[in-house]
gemmi code that builds the backbone of each chain (N, CA, C; Angstrom):
import gemmi

chains = {
    "A": [
        ("UNK", (26.241, -111.604, 7.226), (26.535, -111.291, 6.025), (25.605, -110.635, 4.842)),
        ("UNK", (24.314, -110.917, 5.253), (23.031, -110.084, 4.727), (23.207, -108.702, 4.784)),
        ("UNK", (23.431, -108.516, 6.309), (23.662, -107.083, 6.626), (24.614, -106.244, 5.892)),
        ("UNK", (25.666, -106.857, 5.228), (26.774, -106.309, 4.593), (26.175, -106.063, 3.006)),
        ("UNK", (25.602, -107.143, 2.671), (25.551, -107.485, 1.170), (24.287, -106.056, 0.999)),
        ("UNK", (23.466, -106.005, 1.799), (22.238, -104.893, 1.437), (22.775, -103.602, 1.067)),
        ("UNK", (23.646, -102.961, 1.886), (23.900, -101.877, 1.383), (24.780, -101.618, 0.298)),
        ("UNK", (25.780, -102.806, -0.030), (26.459, -102.809, -1.098), (25.572, -102.616, -2.588)),
        ("UNK", (24.589, -103.543, -2.263), (23.495, -103.656, -3.377), (22.781, -102.049, -3.681)),
        ("UNK", (22.468, -101.645, -2.376), (21.759, -100.265, -2.479), (22.435, -99.421, -3.195)),
        ("UNK", (23.865, -99.437, -2.862), (24.983, -98.364, -3.294), (25.179, -98.425, -5.017)),
        ("UNK", (25.131, -99.585, -5.151), (25.079, -100.114, -6.715), (24.113, -99.510, -7.470)),
        ("UNK", (22.947, -99.792, -6.826), (21.877, -99.263, -7.618), (21.750, -97.632, -7.628)),
        ("UNK", (22.018, -97.067, -6.501), (22.028, -95.497, -6.535), (22.901, -94.970, -7.746)),
        ("UNK", (24.168, -95.751, -7.772), (24.882, -95.094, -8.857), (24.471, -95.617, -10.350)),
        ("UNK", (23.527, -96.636, -10.365), (23.040, -96.998, -11.574), (22.069, -96.108, -12.021)),
        ("UNK", (21.309, -95.504, -11.140), (20.130, -94.683, -11.430), (20.813, -93.409, -12.252)),
        ("UNK", (19.867, -92.888, -12.964), (20.206, -91.422, -13.780), (19.877, -90.238, -12.907)),
        ("UNK", (19.157, -90.364, -12.031), (18.718, -89.363, -11.082), (19.927, -88.505, -10.380)),
        ("UNK", (19.812, -87.330, -10.710), (21.122, -86.468, -10.235), (21.003, -86.149, -8.716)),
        ("UNK", (21.916, -85.852, -8.171), (22.109, -85.563, -6.884), (21.786, -84.190, -6.268)),
        ("UNK", (21.095, -83.687, -5.466), (20.864, -82.344, -5.330), (21.567, -81.849, -4.110)),
        ("UNK", (22.147, -80.628, -4.253), (22.952, -79.906, -3.121), (21.770, -78.844, -2.745)),
        ("UNK", (21.372, -79.011, -1.297), (20.230, -78.087, -0.772), (20.962, -77.398, 0.271)),
        ("UNK", (20.447, -76.036, -0.031), (20.937, -75.429, 1.299), (19.684, -74.707, 2.109)),
        ("UNK", (19.771, -74.882, 3.215), (18.527, -74.943, 4.168), (18.754, -73.546, 4.923)),
        ("UNK", (17.715, -72.821, 5.132), (17.511, -71.290, 5.925), (18.239, -71.431, 7.238)),
        ("UNK", (18.894, -70.343, 7.530), (19.463, -70.461, 8.820), (19.305, -68.727, 9.264)),
        ("UNK", (18.644, -68.365, 10.595), (18.430, -67.105, 10.846), (19.892, -66.455, 11.204)),
        ("UNK", (20.880, -66.947, 11.511), (22.021, -66.494, 11.820), (22.844, -65.962, 10.613)),
        ("UNK", (22.932, -66.748, 9.748), (24.024, -66.492, 8.754), (23.446, -65.299, 8.026)),
        ("UNK", (24.494, -64.298, 7.650), (23.997, -63.076, 6.908), (23.679, -63.403, 5.531)),
        ("UNK", (22.449, -62.844, 5.014), (22.227, -62.947, 3.568), (23.437, -62.481, 2.392)),
        ("UNK", (24.106, -61.332, 2.849), (25.194, -61.125, 1.991), (26.378, -62.169, 1.971)),
        ("UNK", (26.406, -62.883, 3.227), (27.443, -63.728, 3.184), (27.198, -65.139, 2.638)),
        ("UNK", (25.721, -65.548, 2.597), (25.170, -66.612, 2.091), (25.623, -66.608, 0.511)),
        ("UNK", (25.142, -65.222, -0.054), (25.268, -64.924, -1.441), (26.734, -65.096, -1.790)),
        ("UNK", (27.684, -64.444, -1.072), (29.115, -64.376, -1.213), (29.633, -66.024, -1.338)),
        ("UNK", (29.246, -66.704, -0.538), (29.608, -68.240, -0.264), (29.046, -68.972, -1.635)),
        ("UNK", (27.881, -68.638, -2.083), (27.331, -69.205, -3.252), (28.465, -68.903, -4.548)),
        ("UNK", (28.883, -67.591, -4.427), (29.642, -67.231, -5.634), (30.962, -67.876, -5.457)),
        ("UNK", (31.469, -67.808, -4.290), (33.151, -68.719, -4.189), (32.907, -70.128, -4.474)),
        ("UNK", (31.988, -70.840, -3.855), (31.952, -72.223, -3.956), (31.544, -72.550, -5.416)),
        ("UNK", (30.341, -72.279, -5.786), (30.088, -72.531, -7.174), (30.402, -71.867, -8.540)),
        ("UNK", (30.928, -70.685, -8.120), (31.525, -69.717, -9.217), (30.471, -69.054, -10.007)),
        ("UNK", (29.137, -68.909, -9.181), (27.920, -68.328, -9.798), (28.237, -66.671, -9.702)),
        ("UNK", (27.616, -66.124, -10.593), (27.555, -64.640, -10.744), (26.397, -64.162, -9.683)),
        ("UNK", (26.709, -62.912, -9.519), (26.003, -62.251, -8.339), (24.505, -62.513, -8.436)),
        ("UNK", (23.920, -62.340, -9.749), (22.595, -62.427, -10.028), (21.897, -63.826, -9.722)),
        ("UNK", (22.699, -64.796, -9.828), (22.505, -66.227, -9.527), (22.438, -66.656, -8.120)),
        ("UNK", (23.626, -65.930, -7.526), (24.035, -66.271, -6.222), (23.035, -65.669, -5.234)),
        ("UNK", (22.323, -64.596, -5.695), (21.337, -63.680, -4.829), (20.170, -64.269, -5.051)),
        ("UNK", (19.664, -65.028, -6.200), (18.437, -65.502, -6.470), (18.376, -66.929, -5.782)),
        ("UNK", (19.606, -67.605, -5.637), (19.400, -68.702, -4.635), (19.429, -68.261, -3.193)),
        ("UNK", (19.996, -67.240, -2.796), (20.077, -66.813, -1.428), (18.550, -66.424, -1.040)),
        ("UNK", (18.140, -65.656, -1.908), (16.550, -65.216, -1.628), (15.609, -66.494, -1.585)),
        ("UNK", (15.909, -67.208, -2.490), (14.990, -68.617, -2.189), (15.236, -69.570, -0.977)),
        ("UNK", (16.474, -69.515, -0.318), (16.727, -69.823, 0.848), (15.702, -69.016, 1.994)),
        ("UNK", (15.988, -67.872, 1.616), (15.416, -67.036, 2.630), (14.069, -66.908, 2.766)),
        ("UNK", (13.284, -67.029, 1.465), (11.692, -66.927, 1.418), (11.467, -68.359, 1.552)),
        ("UNK", (11.820, -69.422, 1.083), (11.169, -70.633, 0.906), (12.042, -71.630, 1.881)),
        ("UNK", (12.882, -71.396, 2.601), (13.478, -72.058, 3.875), (14.632, -72.963, 3.078)),
        ("UNK", (14.477, -73.148, 1.785), (15.554, -74.017, 0.945), (15.839, -73.762, -0.435)),
        ("UNK", (16.966, -74.008, -1.003), (17.123, -74.007, -2.251), (17.914, -74.965, -2.756)),
        ("UNK", (17.510, -75.596, -3.999), (18.571, -76.569, -4.690), (19.663, -75.794, -5.386)),
        ("UNK", (20.860, -75.819, -4.782), (21.895, -74.853, -5.529), (22.550, -75.536, -6.547)),
        ("UNK", (22.647, -76.715, -6.565), (23.279, -77.559, -7.642), (22.981, -78.953, -7.733)),
        ("UNK", (22.887, -79.507, -8.805), (22.666, -80.890, -9.023), (23.647, -81.642, -10.006)),
        ("UNK", (23.718, -82.734, -9.957), (24.881, -83.499, -10.561), (25.393, -84.765, -9.868)),
        ("UNK", (26.524, -85.297, -10.021), (26.952, -86.541, -9.515), (27.079, -86.416, -8.299)),
        ("UNK", (27.059, -87.857, -7.483), (26.954, -87.780, -6.041), (28.406, -87.388, -5.543)),
        ("UNK", (29.317, -87.626, -6.076), (30.792, -87.426, -5.383), (30.981, -85.769, -5.428)),
        ("UNK", (30.565, -85.207, -6.664), (30.612, -83.917, -6.799), (29.636, -83.108, -5.492)),
        ("UNK", (28.597, -83.827, -5.406), (27.445, -83.269, -4.739), (27.889, -83.311, -3.169)),
        ("UNK", (28.661, -84.334, -3.008), (29.193, -84.516, -1.524), (30.307, -83.473, -1.322)),
        ("UNK", (31.195, -83.178, -2.445), (32.314, -82.336, -2.271), (31.698, -80.896, -1.974)),
        ("UNK", (30.570, -80.356, -2.450), (30.090, -79.303, -2.386), (29.577, -78.960, -0.989)),
        ("UNK", (28.732, -80.087, -0.670), (28.131, -79.954, 0.545), (29.261, -79.841, 1.627)),
        ("UNK", (30.403, -80.449, 1.322), (31.408, -80.248, 2.396), (32.023, -78.782, 2.526)),
        ("UNK", (32.289, -78.319, 1.254), (32.652, -76.846, 1.141), (31.472, -75.914, 1.809)),
        ("UNK", (30.422, -76.015, 1.641), (29.284, -75.341, 1.903), (29.399, -75.441, 3.747)),
        ("UNK", (29.466, -76.512, 4.326), (29.563, -76.801, 5.753), (31.042, -76.259, 6.402)),
        ("UNK", (32.095, -76.176, 5.638), (33.286, -75.474, 5.824), (32.973, -73.838, 6.098)),
        ("UNK", (32.108, -73.390, 5.342), (31.568, -72.196, 5.348), (30.600, -72.034, 6.545)),
        ("UNK", (30.051, -72.954, 7.319), (29.034, -73.001, 8.012), (27.721, -72.623, 7.521)),
        ("UNK", (27.414, -73.126, 6.084), (25.992, -73.296, 5.836), (25.391, -74.465, 6.217)),
        ("UNK", (23.975, -74.454, 6.257), (23.434, -75.686, 6.591), (23.170, -76.455, 5.077)),
        ("UNK", (23.659, -77.301, 4.927), (23.690, -78.082, 3.101), (23.246, -79.419, 3.410)),
        ("UNK", (22.524, -80.012, 2.764), (22.503, -81.310, 2.648), (22.465, -82.017, 1.177)),
        ("UNK", (22.681, -83.300, 0.941), (22.462, -83.779, -0.502), (21.362, -84.753, -0.459)),
        ("UNK", (20.753, -84.715, -1.603), (19.557, -85.857, -1.762), (19.597, -86.167, -3.195)),
        ("UNK", (19.099, -87.220, -3.410), (18.758, -87.838, -4.685), (17.708, -87.002, -5.355)),
        ("UNK", (17.610, -86.684, -6.628), (16.424, -86.110, -6.910), (14.851, -86.790, -6.730)),
        ("UNK", (15.044, -88.143, -6.984), (13.802, -88.592, -7.021), (13.351, -88.715, -5.646)),
        ("UNK", (13.944, -88.676, -4.312), (13.531, -88.494, -3.183), (13.189, -87.119, -2.777)),
        ("UNK", (13.417, -86.131, -3.636), (12.929, -84.688, -3.226), (11.699, -84.549, -3.348)),
    ],
    "B": [
        ("UNK", (35.006, -47.749, 17.720), (35.885, -48.233, 16.931), (35.453, -47.706, 15.475)),
        ("UNK", (36.571, -47.502, 14.806), (36.501, -46.907, 13.577), (36.916, -48.083, 12.299)),
        ("UNK", (36.130, -48.339, 11.221), (36.517, -49.132, 10.472), (36.978, -48.481, 8.995)),
        ("UNK", (38.383, -48.631, 8.888), (38.965, -48.038, 7.870), (39.716, -49.007, 6.768)),
        ("UNK", (39.961, -48.520, 5.515), (40.807, -49.301, 4.677), (42.132, -48.323, 4.480)),
        ("UNK", (43.136, -48.865, 4.454), (44.482, -48.213, 4.457), (44.586, -48.004, 3.169)),
        ("UNK", (45.772, -47.136, 2.534), (46.041, -46.732, 1.472), (46.463, -47.888, 0.642)),
        ("UNK", (46.967, -49.215, 1.202), (47.249, -50.215, 0.465), (45.960, -51.403, 0.235)),
        ("UNK", (45.047, -50.650, 0.851), (43.878, -51.590, 0.608), (43.631, -52.654, 1.782)),
        ("UNK", (44.281, -52.486, 2.961), (43.940, -53.574, 4.043), (43.115, -52.993, 5.031)),
        ("UNK", (42.117, -53.681, 5.171), (40.975, -53.442, 6.216), (41.797, -53.124, 7.421)),
        ("UNK", (41.160, -52.061, 8.218), (41.686, -51.823, 9.576), (40.967, -51.369, 10.473)),
        ("UNK", (40.924, -51.795, 11.663), (40.005, -51.638, 12.814), (40.630, -50.512, 13.369)),
        ("UNK", (40.162, -49.415, 13.743), (40.931, -48.305, 14.371), (40.400, -47.745, 15.871)),
        ("UNK", (41.074, -47.292, 16.493), (40.431, -46.619, 17.747), (39.577, -47.424, 18.475)),
        ("UNK", (40.172, -48.554, 18.808), (39.543, -49.679, 19.564), (39.407, -49.390, 21.138)),
        ("UNK", (38.423, -49.380, 21.639), (38.407, -48.921, 22.931), (38.683, -50.487, 23.613)),
        ("UNK", (39.168, -50.526, 24.996), (39.413, -51.632, 25.624), (38.292, -52.741, 25.715)),
        ("UNK", (37.072, -51.998, 25.891), (35.687, -52.733, 26.077), (35.648, -53.497, 24.624)),
        ("UNK", (35.737, -52.712, 23.471), (35.408, -53.317, 22.409), (36.525, -54.456, 21.885)),
        ("UNK", (37.813, -54.075, 22.219), (38.833, -54.946, 21.976), (38.502, -56.466, 22.836)),
        ("UNK", (37.894, -56.216, 23.907), (37.593, -57.521, 24.833), (36.482, -58.224, 23.892)),
        ("UNK", (35.670, -57.469, 23.479), (34.587, -58.169, 22.676), (35.326, -58.710, 21.242)),
        ("UNK", (36.132, -58.140, 20.512), (37.020, -58.804, 19.405), (37.586, -59.954, 20.122)),
        ("UNK", (38.300, -60.112, 21.031), (39.024, -61.400, 21.707), (38.024, -62.517, 21.915)),
        ("UNK", (36.776, -61.998, 22.295), (35.948, -62.800, 22.594), (35.135, -63.782, 21.432)),
        ("UNK", (35.682, -63.344, 20.153), (35.259, -63.714, 18.915), (35.870, -65.215, 18.973)),
        ("UNK", (36.948, -65.498, 19.191), (37.645, -66.896, 19.353), (36.904, -67.476, 20.580)),
        ("UNK", (36.736, -66.926, 21.666), (36.503, -67.652, 22.736), (35.059, -68.289, 22.472)),
        ("UNK", (34.110, -67.730, 21.790), (32.804, -68.273, 21.467), (32.658, -69.177, 20.397)),
        ("UNK", (33.729, -68.768, 19.396), (33.912, -69.731, 18.121), (34.413, -71.286, 18.595)),
        ("UNK", (35.121, -71.103, 19.693), (35.865, -72.386, 20.252), (34.699, -73.038, 21.168)),
        ("UNK", (33.493, -72.777, 21.171), (32.679, -73.257, 22.122), (32.515, -74.920, 21.794)),
        ("UNK", (32.279, -75.505, 22.793), (32.215, -77.195, 22.749), (30.837, -77.538, 23.280)),
        ("UNK", (29.821, -76.422, 23.452), (28.382, -76.629, 23.950), (27.994, -77.489, 22.581)),
        ("UNK", (27.197, -78.430, 23.136), (26.479, -79.636, 22.457), (25.713, -78.721, 21.301)),
        ("UNK", (24.991, -77.962, 21.754), (23.951, -77.249, 20.795), (24.955, -76.470, 19.757)),
        ("UNK", (26.237, -76.007, 19.947), (26.973, -75.150, 19.092), (27.673, -76.204, 18.145)),
        ("UNK", (28.109, -77.382, 18.837), (28.690, -78.416, 18.119), (27.886, -78.842, 17.113)),
        ("UNK", (26.499, -79.249, 17.581), (25.482, -79.548, 16.634), (25.251, -78.890, 15.351)),
        ("UNK", (25.531, -77.368, 15.547), (25.316, -76.358, 14.526), (26.622, -76.559, 13.709)),
        ("UNK", (27.764, -76.546, 14.239), (29.113, -76.570, 13.360), (29.235, -77.673, 12.677)),
        ("UNK", (28.778, -78.840, 12.942), (28.612, -80.073, 12.280), (27.330, -80.663, 11.938)),
        ("UNK", (26.681, -80.336, 10.905), (25.185, -80.727, 10.850), (25.605, -81.954, 9.883)),
        ("UNK", (24.401, -83.001, 9.869), (24.473, -84.197, 9.118), (24.539, -83.797, 7.575)),
        ("UNK", (25.160, -84.469, 6.657), (25.216, -84.075, 5.309), (23.761, -84.553, 4.330)),
        ("UNK", (23.060, -85.427, 5.361), (21.877, -85.770, 4.606), (20.616, -86.402, 5.629)),
        ("UNK", (19.653, -86.860, 5.332), (18.764, -87.281, 6.501), (18.264, -88.667, 6.005)),
        ("UNK", (19.065, -89.180, 4.844), (18.549, -90.628, 4.493), (19.482, -91.659, 4.495)),
        ("UNK", (20.772, -91.452, 4.643), (21.738, -92.095, 4.329), (22.652, -92.309, 5.608)),
        ("UNK", (22.223, -93.360, 6.345), (23.184, -93.196, 7.816), (24.597, -93.712, 7.618)),
        ("UNK", (24.691, -94.231, 6.415), (26.137, -94.737, 6.313), (27.064, -93.456, 5.800)),
        ("UNK", (26.587, -92.610, 5.013), (27.183, -91.448, 4.808), (27.292, -90.423, 5.873)),
        ("UNK", (26.235, -90.387, 6.930), (26.304, -89.617, 8.091), (27.390, -90.186, 8.808)),
        ("UNK", (27.791, -91.402, 9.153), (28.965, -92.066, 9.920), (30.163, -91.835, 9.235)),
        ("UNK", (30.339, -91.983, 7.914), (31.476, -91.786, 7.211), (32.013, -90.162, 7.245)),
        ("UNK", (30.888, -89.139, 7.395), (31.008, -87.767, 7.431), (31.444, -87.396, 8.750)),
        ("UNK", (30.976, -87.952, 9.655), (31.659, -87.913, 11.149), (33.144, -88.118, 11.324)),
        ("UNK", (33.512, -89.317, 10.651), (34.825, -89.927, 10.512), (35.783, -89.089, 9.843)),
        ("UNK", (35.361, -88.648, 8.703), (36.323, -88.346, 7.691), (36.324, -86.835, 7.398)),
        ("UNK", (35.088, -86.518, 7.329), (35.031, -84.737, 6.736), (34.884, -84.099, 8.266)),
        ("UNK", (34.444, -84.582, 9.374), (34.183, -83.518, 10.709), (35.574, -82.989, 10.817)),
        ("UNK", (36.554, -84.186, 10.965), (37.875, -83.679, 11.221), (38.631, -82.604, 10.529)),
        ("UNK", (38.260, -82.612, 9.350), (38.713, -81.561, 8.199), (38.088, -80.357, 8.514)),
        ("UNK", (36.772, -80.267, 8.919), (36.191, -78.899, 9.093), (36.502, -78.282, 10.448)),
        ("UNK", (36.820, -79.356, 11.488), (37.509, -78.705, 12.898), (38.633, -78.243, 12.275)),
        ("UNK", (39.623, -78.758, 11.579), (40.921, -78.174, 11.156), (40.656, -76.821, 10.475)),
        ("UNK", (39.895, -76.605, 9.722), (39.386, -75.372, 8.882), (38.859, -74.262, 9.917)),
        ("UNK", (38.214, -74.494, 10.989), (37.727, -73.599, 11.997), (38.579, -73.255, 12.760)),
        ("UNK", (39.397, -74.316, 13.235), (40.486, -73.978, 14.232), (41.542, -72.823, 13.413)),
        ("UNK", (41.914, -73.086, 12.059), (42.790, -72.251, 11.366), (42.354, -70.859, 11.289)),
        ("UNK", (40.950, -70.675, 11.128), (40.446, -69.399, 10.915), (40.612, -68.795, 12.418)),
        ("UNK", (40.155, -69.448, 13.472), (40.292, -68.876, 14.857), (41.699, -68.418, 15.197)),
        ("UNK", (42.863, -69.251, 14.649), (43.972, -68.950, 14.817), (44.701, -67.579, 14.341)),
        ("UNK", (43.998, -67.596, 13.029), (44.461, -66.307, 12.263), (43.930, -65.122, 12.914)),
        ("UNK", (42.632, -65.224, 13.378), (42.157, -64.103, 14.032), (42.770, -63.548, 15.454)),
        ("UNK", (43.021, -64.681, 16.200), (43.661, -64.509, 17.480), (45.209, -63.855, 17.252)),
        ("UNK", (45.864, -64.338, 15.845), (47.306, -63.660, 15.833), (47.144, -62.414, 15.357)),
        ("UNK", (46.168, -61.985, 14.377), (45.833, -60.407, 14.025), (45.779, -59.875, 15.383)),
        ("UNK", (44.594, -59.975, 16.165), (44.478, -59.347, 17.494), (45.569, -59.130, 18.336)),
        ("UNK", (46.577, -60.225, 18.371), (47.870, -60.113, 19.255), (48.718, -59.068, 18.613)),
        ("UNK", (48.657, -58.661, 17.415), (49.373, -58.005, 16.670), (48.874, -56.275, 16.651)),
        ("UNK", (47.710, -56.144, 17.589), (46.986, -54.917, 17.509), (48.022, -53.919, 18.208)),
        ("UNK", (47.951, -52.693, 17.567), (48.974, -51.692, 18.093), (48.004, -50.824, 18.976)),
        ("UNK", (48.853, -50.366, 20.312), (48.355, -49.473, 21.042), (48.674, -47.880, 20.620)),
        ("UNK", (47.477, -47.279, 20.509), (47.995, -45.829, 20.117), (47.049, -44.882, 21.279)),
        ("UNK", (47.782, -44.428, 22.041), (47.002, -43.569, 22.985), (45.867, -44.100, 23.550)),
        ("UNK", (46.191, -45.234, 24.215), (45.158, -45.892, 25.030), (44.051, -47.051, 24.238)),
        ("UNK", (44.009, -46.500, 22.840), (43.180, -46.921, 21.957), (43.943, -47.936, 20.946)),
        ("UNK", (43.394, -49.077, 20.623), (44.296, -49.965, 19.551), (43.693, -50.107, 18.357)),
        ("UNK", (44.410, -50.511, 17.406), (44.473, -50.431, 16.156), (44.752, -51.855, 15.576)),
        ("UNK", (44.226, -52.542, 14.927), (44.121, -54.035, 14.374), (44.147, -54.003, 12.884)),
        ("UNK", (45.193, -54.254, 12.106), (44.970, -54.496, 10.591), (44.437, -55.909, 10.324)),
        ("UNK", (43.875, -56.105, 9.252), (43.260, -57.498, 8.576), (43.710, -57.550, 7.311)),
        ("UNK", (45.049, -58.367, 7.139), (45.323, -58.358, 5.889), (44.279, -58.932, 4.873)),
        ("UNK", (44.221, -58.497, 3.707), (43.065, -59.129, 2.819), (43.186, -60.567, 2.800)),
        ("UNK", (44.226, -61.142, 2.904), (43.928, -62.909, 2.656), (43.806, -63.309, 4.045)),
        ("UNK", (43.490, -62.428, 5.257), (42.870, -63.228, 6.070), (41.525, -62.790, 6.356)),
        ("UNK", (40.812, -62.010, 5.294), (39.642, -61.553, 5.662), (38.580, -62.763, 5.681)),
        ("UNK", (38.656, -63.990, 4.817), (37.853, -65.181, 4.917), (38.086, -65.639, 6.249)),
        ("UNK", (39.106, -65.984, 6.626), (39.492, -66.430, 8.088), (38.401, -65.546, 9.164)),
        ("UNK", (38.376, -64.142, 9.008), (37.642, -63.524, 9.890), (36.203, -63.934, 9.754)),
        ("UNK", (35.984, -63.901, 8.447), (34.550, -64.039, 8.284), (34.029, -65.347, 8.926)),
        ("UNK", (34.848, -66.223, 8.860), (34.504, -67.753, 9.276), (34.403, -67.634, 10.673)),
        ("UNK", (35.379, -67.277, 11.430), (35.508, -67.124, 12.733), (34.186, -66.425, 13.340)),
        ("UNK", (34.147, -65.158, 12.741), (32.905, -64.441, 13.047), (31.492, -65.318, 12.994)),
        ("UNK", (31.291, -65.932, 11.943), (30.223, -66.840, 11.714), (30.351, -67.734, 12.816)),
        ("UNK", (31.346, -68.526, 13.189), (31.496, -69.461, 14.150), (30.820, -68.857, 15.509)),
        ("UNK", (31.439, -67.802, 15.645), (31.072, -67.120, 17.054), (29.733, -66.656, 17.056)),
        ("UNK", (29.033, -66.123, 15.902), (27.526, -66.005, 16.201), (26.683, -67.082, 15.914)),
        ("UNK", (27.121, -68.148, 15.352), (26.282, -69.529, 15.414), (26.304, -70.014, 16.692)),
        ("UNK", (27.611, -70.110, 17.410), (27.586, -70.894, 18.860), (26.875, -69.653, 19.708)),
        ("UNK", (26.956, -68.500, 19.663), (25.994, -67.734, 20.580), (24.705, -67.813, 20.632)),
        ("UNK", (24.308, -67.864, 19.310), (22.647, -68.219, 18.877), (22.467, -69.631, 19.429)),
        ("UNK", (23.305, -70.521, 19.357), (22.836, -71.927, 19.547), (22.748, -72.184, 21.029)),
        ("UNK", (23.964, -71.633, 21.688), (24.068, -71.910, 23.148), (22.956, -71.051, 24.054)),
        ("UNK", (22.617, -69.828, 23.383), (21.303, -68.831, 24.180), (20.234, -69.315, 23.619)),
        ("UNK", (20.206, -70.112, 22.698), (18.856, -70.338, 21.935), (18.114, -69.342, 21.482)),
        ("UNK", (18.672, -68.153, 21.032), (18.216, -66.932, 20.283), (17.074, -67.246, 19.411)),
        ("UNK", (16.029, -66.570, 19.725), (14.919, -66.912, 18.668), (15.216, -65.682, 17.370)),
        ("UNK", (14.509, -65.988, 16.467), (14.505, -65.447, 15.145), (14.106, -63.809, 15.579)),
        ("UNK", (13.101, -63.924, 16.295), (12.494, -62.536, 16.531), (13.490, -61.488, 17.425)),
        ("UNK", (14.225, -62.277, 18.237), (15.154, -61.390, 19.125), (16.349, -61.049, 18.129)),
        ("UNK", (16.862, -61.833, 17.315), (17.825, -61.477, 16.446), (17.347, -60.381, 15.385)),
        ("UNK", (16.128, -60.242, 15.210), (15.859, -59.533, 14.108), (15.340, -58.048, 14.540)),
        ("UNK", (14.934, -57.827, 15.881), (14.469, -56.752, 16.405), (15.556, -55.992, 17.431)),
        ("UNK", (15.257, -55.029, 17.682), (16.020, -54.131, 18.644), (16.178, -54.686, 19.978)),
        ("UNK", (16.930, -54.537, 20.762), (17.292, -55.029, 22.286), (16.173, -54.354, 22.874)),
        ("UNK", (15.447, -55.169, 23.805), (14.507, -54.510, 24.379), (14.789, -54.374, 25.930)),
        ("UNK", (14.379, -53.297, 26.560), (14.786, -53.170, 28.055), (14.184, -54.276, 28.816)),
        ("UNK", (13.195, -55.176, 28.459), (12.868, -56.079, 29.363), (13.716, -57.474, 29.257)),
        ("UNK", (14.634, -57.306, 28.334), (15.434, -58.637, 28.446), (16.353, -58.590, 29.459)),
        ("UNK", (16.964, -59.827, 29.802), (17.845, -59.775, 31.041), (19.028, -59.034, 30.249)),
        ("UNK", (19.878, -58.816, 31.482), (21.098, -57.943, 31.245), (21.967, -59.077, 30.093)),
        ("UNK", (22.205, -60.194, 30.549), (22.997, -61.379, 30.049), (22.512, -61.550, 28.530)),
        ("UNK", (21.247, -61.598, 28.423), (20.773, -61.793, 26.917), (20.942, -60.821, 26.137)),
        ("UNK", (20.624, -59.364, 26.707), (21.113, -58.064, 26.151), (22.609, -58.015, 25.454)),
        ("UNK", (23.368, -58.611, 26.356), (24.886, -58.444, 26.184), (25.216, -59.558, 24.974)),
        ("UNK", (24.600, -60.558, 25.023), (24.863, -61.406, 23.755), (24.434, -60.883, 22.601)),
        ("UNK", (23.070, -60.172, 22.542), (22.449, -59.826, 21.432), (23.297, -58.674, 20.967)),
        ("UNK", (23.956, -57.626, 21.914), (24.943, -56.778, 21.320), (26.074, -57.254, 20.568)),
        ("UNK", (26.481, -58.509, 21.176), (27.900, -58.897, 20.668), (27.234, -59.458, 19.111)),
        ("UNK", (26.274, -60.189, 19.148), (25.789, -60.765, 17.744), (25.555, -59.701, 16.716)),
        ("UNK", (24.896, -58.524, 17.042), (24.914, -57.391, 16.134), (26.222, -56.712, 15.805)),
        ("UNK", (27.142, -56.619, 16.796), (28.368, -55.951, 16.660), (29.298, -56.979, 15.430)),
        ("UNK", (29.089, -58.061, 15.869), (29.949, -59.206, 14.858), (29.326, -59.182, 13.385)),
        ("UNK", (27.743, -58.987, 13.646), (27.202, -59.038, 12.091), (27.755, -57.861, 11.618)),
        ("UNK", (27.787, -56.674, 12.194), (28.266, -55.388, 11.665), (29.698, -55.454, 10.988)),
        ("UNK", (30.665, -56.100, 11.613), (31.928, -56.207, 11.072), (32.066, -57.157, 10.013)),
        ("UNK", (30.956, -58.269, 10.207), (31.142, -59.244, 9.163), (30.682, -58.599, 7.574)),
        ("UNK", (29.726, -57.843, 7.738), (29.014, -57.156, 6.873), (30.058, -56.193, 6.116)),
        ("UNK", (30.797, -55.571, 6.964), (31.901, -54.496, 6.377), (33.083, -55.353, 5.709)),
        ("UNK", (33.141, -56.339, 6.297), (34.263, -57.341, 5.753), (34.010, -57.689, 4.206)),
        ("UNK", (32.346, -58.218, 4.218), (32.165, -58.757, 3.211), (32.353, -57.665, 1.855)),
        ("UNK", (32.045, -56.317, 2.346), (32.088, -55.410, 1.311), (33.602, -54.897, 0.837)),
        ("UNK", (34.499, -55.448, 1.801), (36.056, -55.375, 1.344), (36.358, -56.377, 0.528)),
        ("UNK", (35.442, -57.526, 0.386), (36.015, -58.761, -0.551), (35.328, -58.165, -2.037)),
        ("UNK", (34.636, -57.289, -2.228), (33.904, -57.074, -3.477), (34.704, -56.178, -4.303)),
    ],
}
model = gemmi.Model(1)
for chain_id, residues in chains.items():
    chain = gemmi.Chain(chain_id)
    for i, (resn, *xyz) in enumerate(residues, 1):
        res = gemmi.Residue()
        res.name, res.seqid = resn, gemmi.SeqId(i, " ")
        for name, pos in zip(("N", "CA", "C"), xyz):
            atom = gemmi.Atom()
            atom.name, atom.element = name, gemmi.Element(name[0])
            atom.pos, atom.b_iso = gemmi.Position(*pos), 0.0
            res.add_atom(atom)
        chain.add_residue(res)
    model.add_chain(chain)
structure = gemmi.Structure()
structure.add_model(model)
structure.setup_entities()
């Protein structure tokens, strides 16, 4: 029983904290830069300048936080990005 | 092969030689790879810290992603089947609403090739060296051709 209760408690605590969830895109040498920028525009509705800024951040720094907010939406965005074959993860801000 | 846009705005691959057509057909073959390294790249974990989410993801999200990827491959295969033979050279139209599927399938193919053959960043970024094995050079040629086609199609979406 304890093994079941622990994750439930942990999940409730996660939802109670105010820390947003980050959607992070990681660098991948195969995906084309133009493709990554296009996907940022499509998935998040970013304008060209913002999409390219995030793309360059991924390229130069190895990762970029492309969106922050509630967990459910972060999971949705990660799923969308995986659907376009981008390497994306979600992390809570405090653990970043 | 020539890359053209028809009068009604449809991207079209023209004057495709049999060799290049085989390379285009290989998009679906490579994209369908079930090599463990390719599968690992197609379905990455959504997080590094939450085992429960990773487990749920494999059970719920991964099948949806598999369906999306399969659907894109099916679209590419169907477009190639409709290719028209003109004086021993083929032409293949890519309806604008199929461009996203082509981009997805091309990406699958390139990711699978890179993962299976463990291509290095240097290999992918530089010219093909004569010292490379014939097999590796052939893989890199495909990578470059698929990337070129992808770039062109991205341009058509603007």
